[in-house]
N, C-alpha and C positions, 0 to 999 in steps of 0.2 A: 309579457315583455321579456325578451332575452337579453342577457348581457354577455358580451364577449370577454372571456376571462382567460388568464394564462394558466396552463397546467403548472402547478407550483413547484414542480421538481420533487414531489414527495417520494419518488422512486429512488432517492439518491443516497442518503447517508446514514441510514441505520446500519447496524453492524451484522456481521456474519451470524446467521442462526446455525447452530450445529446440530448434528444428528441426535444429540441427546434430547432435543426438544420433540414435541409431538409433531406428527406430519402436518404439512401446511394445508390449511384450508381457509376460506374467508373468515376473518376474525380470529384465526389461530396461528398468526405469524409471529415473528419476533418483535413486532411492534404493531401499532394500531393500523387497522385498515378500515376505510370508510368508502361508501360508494353511493351514487344516485343512479337514476335511470340513464342520465346522459354523461356522467363524468365519474371517474374513479381514480384512486391513487393508492399505491402500495409502497411501503417503506422497505428498502432493501438494505442488506448488509454491504459493507465496503468490499471485502475480499472473500469471505466465506458465506455466500448466500444459500439459504435453503432453496430448493428448486421451487420456482414460483413463476407465475404468469408475467410475461414481459409486456409492459404497457407501451403503447405507441407514443412517439414524441409529437409535440405540436400543441395546438390550442384545443380547448374544449368549449363547447357551447353549453351553458348551464342555465336552467330556468331559474326564475326568482325563488320558487319554492325550494329547489335543490340547493340554491345558494344559501338560503336561510339554514338549511340542514347542515351544510358545511361549516357555517359560522358558529354552530353550537359546539364545535369540537373543544375539548378541554385542554388540549395540548397545543403548544405554539405551532407545531408543524402541521396542524389541521386547519390553520387559518388560510383563507383564499386571498388571492391578490387580484383585485378587479382592475381591468384596463379602462379606467375612466377618462384618461387623458387622451385627447385627440393626437397629441404629439407622439405619445407612446404607441398608439395604433399605427401611426404613420411609420415610426421607426420599425415596428414589428413587420409591417408589410414590406418595407424596403429590405430589411434584413433577410426575411424569408426569400424574397425574390433574388437577392444577391447570392444567397446560399444555393438556391436551386440552379442559378446560372453557373456557379462554380462547378457544381456537381455535373451539370450537363457538359461543361468544357472538358473535364478530366475523365469522364466516363466511369465505367464500373469494371474494367478489366485490369488484370495484373499478371505478372509472369509467374505461372504455376510450375515452371520447370526447374526452379532453383533448388528445391528441397523435396525430399520424400518423407512422409510422416508415418510412423507406425506405433502401435502399442507394444511396449517391450514386456511389461509385467502387468498382471491384474492381481487385485487383492493385496496391495502394498500397505505396509505398516499394520496398524490395528484398524484400518478402515478410514482413517482421516489423515493421510500423510501431508506434511507441511514442508519438509526439506530433506534432500538427500545429499550425503557427503561420501565420497569415495576416499578411503584411507590410503596412505602410501603403500600398504601391503595388499591392496586390492579389495579388502573387505568394504562392504557398503553399509552405512548407517542411515537410518531414516527416522526422523522425529515425527511423532504422531500427536495431533492436537489434544488427544485425551490424556497425555502425560506419559506415553510409553516410548521407549527407544528400542527399535528393532534392528537387528544385525543380520546381514546376508553374507555368504562367503565370497560372492563376486557379482559382476554384472551380467553373467551368462544367463541365457534364456531360462534355464530350469532352476536357477538359484532362488527364485521367488518362493519356491516350495520348501526352502530350507531356512526361512526366516525365523529368528528366535528373539523374543522379548528379553533384552539383557539388562534393562533398567526400567523401573516403573515408579513414577513420582507418587502414585497412589490416587485412587479415585476420590478419597475424602480430602486430598491435599491439592487437587488440580481443579482449577476453574476453566471450563472450556465453553462457557456461554459466549455467544457473539464472537468478536475478534480476539478471543483470549484462549490461552492454553499453552501447549508446548509448541512454539512456532519456529524456533531456530536452534541450531547446534553448530559446534565447531569441533573438529578433531585435531589433536596435536599434530603438527607437521612432522614430528619424529615418531609417530605411532607405528608399531606397538612398543618400540623401545621406551618411549614415554607414554604409558598407557592411559592417557587422559582425554576426556571430552568435556566440553562445556555446554550447558543448556540454559536457555532463558525461558522461563515458564511462569504463567499466572498461577498463583497459589491461593487456596481457600483459607487464608489466614489474615489476621491483622495483628498489630503489636510486635513484640520482639520475636526473634528466632526461637527462643526457648518456649514461647507460647504455642502449643500444639492444638489449641482449641479451634475446631472448624468454625468458620463463619456460617456456613450453610450446612445444617445437619441433613437437610433434605433438599435436593435440587429443585423440587417442585415449589419451594417457597420463593424462588427467584421469579418475580413477575414477568409476564410476557411483555416485552417492550423495554424502553430505556428509562422508564420512570423510577428505576432503582436509584437514579441519581438523587432522588429526594427521600425515598423510604429506606435506602441502605440495605436492601435484602440481597443484593448481588455484589457487594463490595469485595474487592480482593487486593492483593499485593502482587508483586513480581519478584522473582529471585533469580540470581545468576548462580548456577550450581556447577561445581566441578565433580565429574564422574570418573571413578577409577575402575578400569577393567582388569579383572584377575586374568593373567595370561594363561593360567592352567585351566580355568573353567570357562573363560570367555564372558563371564557375567560381570555386570557393573554394579557399583554401590555408590551412594552419595559420599564423596570424600570431603567436601566442604561446601558450605553456603557462603559464597563470597560477597554477595550483596543482597539486601532485602529492603525494598522500598516501593515506590510507585503505587501509591494508593489509587485505586481505580473504582470510580462510582458508575461510569457508563460502561456499556458492553464492549466498547471498541477502543482503537488507538492506544493499545496497551503495549505489549512487548513487540519488538521488531526483529532485527537481524543481527547476526554475528559474522564478521568477516575479518580475516587475518590482515594485519598491517605488514608492510614490507620488512620491518625490523623484527618481526616475530611477536609483536604485541597484538592486541585484539581490539578492533573497533566494534561497537555495538550501538544500536539505535533504540530509542524508546518513544512511544507516542504520548499524546497529551492526556489520555485516560479521562477525558471529560465527556459530558453528554454530547451526543450528536444530533439530538432532536429538539432540544430546548436550549435557549441561550444560557450558557453556563459560565458565570463569573464567580462561581462558588455558591454553594447552597448552605446557609447557616443551619446548624444542628444535624446535617448529614454526616455520616461517619468519616468521610474523607475531609471534612471541613476543618481547617486549623483555626480554632477559636481565638487564639491570641495573635493572629496575623490579620492586620487591618487591610492588607492589599487585596486587589482583585485576585480571585483564585480560579479554579476550573481551567478554562482555556488560557487564561493569562499566566498560568504556571510555566508555560513555555518560555516566558521572558525573564523569570526570576532566576538569578544565578545560583541560589541556594536550594532550589527545588529541581529534582532530576527529571521532571516530565518534559516531553517535547524537545529532547536533546539527543546529541550524538556524543559518545564517549570513547576514550582510548584507555586501555589498561596495558601496562608493561607486562612482559612475560613473567618477570620475577614476582609480580603481584598475583598473576593468574595461578602460579604454583605455590604461593604462600598460603598462610592460614589467617591472615588479618581480614577483618570485616572492612570492605571497601566502601567509602563514602566520597562525596564530592570534595576534591582537594586532598584526599587521603587514598590514593590509588585509582580513583575515578577522575580522569582528566576530561573536562568538557571541551569539545572541539567545535560544536555548533549548537545553536539554540533557535527558538522561533519556528519549530516544526510541528505539524499537526499529526501526521501519521507516516513517518519514514519507514515504510514496511520492509523494503528491500533496497540494498545499495551495492555498489561494486567499486573496485579500485582500478584506475587506468593502469595498464601494464607498464607504461613508460613514465608518465608524469606523476603517477601515484595520487592524482586527484581523486576524490570520491564523487561518484555520480549517484545521486539519491533519488529514488522514486518516491515522491511525496503525494499521498492520496489527499485530494482536495475536498472542499465542502460543497457549496452550491454551484460554483461557476467554473473553476479552473483546476485542472490537474497540472502537476509540475514535475519536471526533472531539474534538480538543483545540482550545482557543482560546488564542492567544498575543496578549495586548494589544499594540496598535500599537507595535512596537519603536522606531520613530523618536521616539515621545513617552514612552517607558518609562524614560528617564533611565539607560540603560545596564544595566538589570536583566536578568539571565539567568534565565529562567523554567525551573524544573525540573519535568518531567512524570513523574519517578519510576522509570523503567525502570533496572535490572532488579528493583528492590525491589517495585514495584507493577505490577499489571495490572488495568485497570479501577479500581475503588475499593477493592480488597483487596490484601493482600500476595501477591506472586507465589509460588506454591507451591514452586518450585525455589530461588529466590534470596531470598525475603522474609525469611528468618531469618539471612542472611549478616551478618557483622560489617560495620558501615558503614550498614546500613539504618536504624538508630536515628537517624542524622543526616539521612538522606534524608527520613524521614517528617516531619520538622519543616518542610521547605520544599517538598515535592512538592505540586503543585496537582491538584485533581480534574479528570477529563475533563469536557468539556461534554456528551458523550453517549457511552453505552456500550451494547453489546448482546452477547449471548452466542452463541457458535457452536452451542450445544446447542439452545436454544429459539428462536433467531433473532428473528422478529417476530410473536409470537402476537397482538398487539393492533393490527396494521396490516392493514386489510381487504385480502384477496387475497394477502398476501405469502407466508405459509407454504404456501399452496396452489400458488403459481406460481414462487416463487424456487427455484433449484437448491440441493439440499442436499449435504452431504459436505465442504464447505469454505467458508469465508467470508473476505473481505478487504475491509475498509473502505479504499477507495483512489481514490475520485473525489469531488471537491467543486468546485462552481462557484456563483456568485451570479447571480441574474437582475438584470442592470443595465440593462434596457430597460423601456419603459412600454407597449409596444403589446400586451402580454399582459393588460393590465388592472391595476387597482390592487391586486387580491388577490395578484398575483405580484411586485409591486415589492420588490426586495431580499430575495427568498426564497432560501434555501439549498437547492440541489439536490445530492444526493450519491448515490454509487453503490457497490455491492459487486460487483466484476467477477467474483468467484468464484460468488456467488449469482446473478449476472446480473440484478440488479434495480436500478432507479433510483427514488429517493424524493425528496420535498420536505418540508422542515420547515414548519410553520406559524409565522407571526410573532406574537410577543406583542403583543396589541392596545394595551398600555400603552407599550411601548418601541419597537415596530417591528423588534425583533431576533428572530432565530430562537429559538423557545422550548425546543427540545431535548426535547419531550415526545413519546414514541413514539406514543401513541394519537391525536395530532393530525397525524401524518405521513400523506402520501399516497403510494401506489404509483403511479408514473408509467408505468413500462415494465418488462416482463420479457421474457426470451427463452425461447421453447420449447426443449425438448430434442429432438434429432433422433436417433432410434435408427438405427444404421447396421450395422456389422459385428459379428460375435460378440464382438469385444474389448470392446464396451461401448456406452455412450451418449456421443455426442460433443457438446460444446457448440456452439451455433450462433454465438455471438458472445463475444468477450472484450475488453471495452472497456479502453483504457489511458489515455484522456484525454478529458474532456468540456469543452466550452466553448460559449458562446452568442455568436453573431455577428450583427450587424445589417448588411445590405447598404449599401455606401457611397452608393448612389443611391436609398436609401429602401426601404421594404418591411418586412415583419414579420421580427423576429429569429428565428433558427433555431438549435437546439442541435445540435452535431456531436460525434462521437467517432470516434477511430480504433479499428478492430477488429483487434487483434493476431492473433487466432486465424485469421481468414479473410482477412487483409490487405485490409480494406475501410475505406471511410469511410462512416459511417451518419449519418443526420440525424433529428431529431424536430421536426416543425412543430406549433406550438400552434394548435389549432382549437377550443378550448373557449370558454366565455363570457368576454366582456371587461367586467369590472366598472369602473364609474366612481365608486364610492363612495370618498370620501376615507379614507385610512388614515394612521396615525401613522408619521412618518418618523424613523428613529433620529437622535440627535444625533451629532456627530463627536467626542464625548468619548472619548478612547482608553481601552481596557480596560473599556468600559461593559457588556460582554456577560457572560453566565453562564447556564447552563441552569437551569431551574426545577424539574427533577425530574419524574418521572412514569412510571407503568407499571413502576416498578422497574428501569428501564434507563437513565435519564439522571440527571445530577447537577447540582449547583450549583457555584458558585465556592468557593474556599477550599482549604486543604491537606488532606492525607490522614492527619494524625497520629492522629485519633480512630479511624479504621477500621483502623489497623495492629494494634491490640490486641484486636479483637473476635474472637469465635469464628466461623470461616468456615463457618457452616451453609449459606449460599448457595452457596459454592464446592463443598461436599459434594453439594449437590443437583445442581449442574451436572455434577459428576463422574458422579453416578448416572445422569444423562440422556444420557451418551454421551461425555463428555470424559474426560481422563485426566491424572493428575498427572505422568505420565512420557511423554506423547505428543509433546510438542514443547517447545522451549526458546527 
């Protein structure tokens, strides 16, 4: 007797396995792997996956014996979800038919003549580059996940051979398991006159700054998988560090530890991004640092558990104003250059909360609103818009995690006590898309983008004019797991991104390269995209560091250059909001209404390959 079951989405939300781990093989991944003759599932990292086999999407037919084997799993993410309901089967069939119809309507072609792509550098950073910043004097700084800062003299082709490690956080002080490590940096806008850089890095420490005792004496003691949330063998904190570069030697030293907190039990959703604010201050993002494979409301007796705090913890820390996890912050420049330890309310100003993994974000060049790439859990990836915090009168915007994912209640946490309060203030995402159906109404996307995992994690605005008026102030964004770059169209009435999926363009995708019997290896894994204009003139070029291959890649615009006048957005803060469209994007406002609706859409997504228990 066979039962039709849903593939539970187990390929979704474990975190990046880094190169310090053993090579991938069945049973030797960053989290559990189980399989039967007829069905298998692999847990992937959000942003930094180890090269691994890409599972197909869709349903799996599992025998009763195989089903029994699956149900023996000791972790929540190993549980299977049986489609016993005739209604759910019907919804599944209708959803698949509808998705296939949409794909057939839009086809699988797109304009390949807009950009040319090339590899600029090979061997970037120390082998695991996460972000590149070009300083005002033309020097190039690259953060490396392993805790090293590498400097290059310029962006010229041969400069990659002149890279020098100018600062090292130290192997015994850096945690790079999963989505952790040295993931972002910022260079002083007046560098080298002000010879400072700032780094956000996961550290192998607990306790006070003065405590230099490593948590992990041997990286091998960190178990494979996310079960460190209960055993505490991979716990870490994060630190915001100011680095001072000696102008005579070019070498950097740790000038100050400005903030130290963010206890992390899970492998992922830890440190995020650093981006300059228009007034010279610095924005930065931090993830929830909770488990991604088991429901995490706090694990008593685990090292990160606050024993005297009776509230839900773990994912719920994103909602607590006194806990810095799952937040966006602002720091004034005077505090960045001072020597005080920054905490919430004392130099750290919270501007947003209710975030799961705000890995990358960017600032609109005119409205100064923040566009945040938010990596989701089981069902929905999001791009959120935070109205200009400098003009928002101190308001803290709540994006709803863990109560909401996308526009609907999160299946695991949405019924928790406390969500009734969250729903009254949580704001809708600007744009959402599902990991199950991805981009059916974007020409060429589902035919060319990689399947098996998605991560909305790259955003940048076109702030140049030499690509033509059609591209002015356009938002380009990427999914580094799907390995595709897109651009939103601008609303012709406002000049702002419209958030409508059917108006999006697929800019670039990376082909998959079949290699060894272990599977299909991704060609590229972008970690940061930006658009740079040469200081001596010339056309602006888009760049990204490629974590997986340790490369710097570029996209040069070669498409038509329109001169037709377009509407330019006003600088009114908070003026943005999606218009909705294609069932994947939303407008502004809160989520109170959608909290109480029947989740037929969620059921349809479950039926198409997601799982209520696949990730958290």
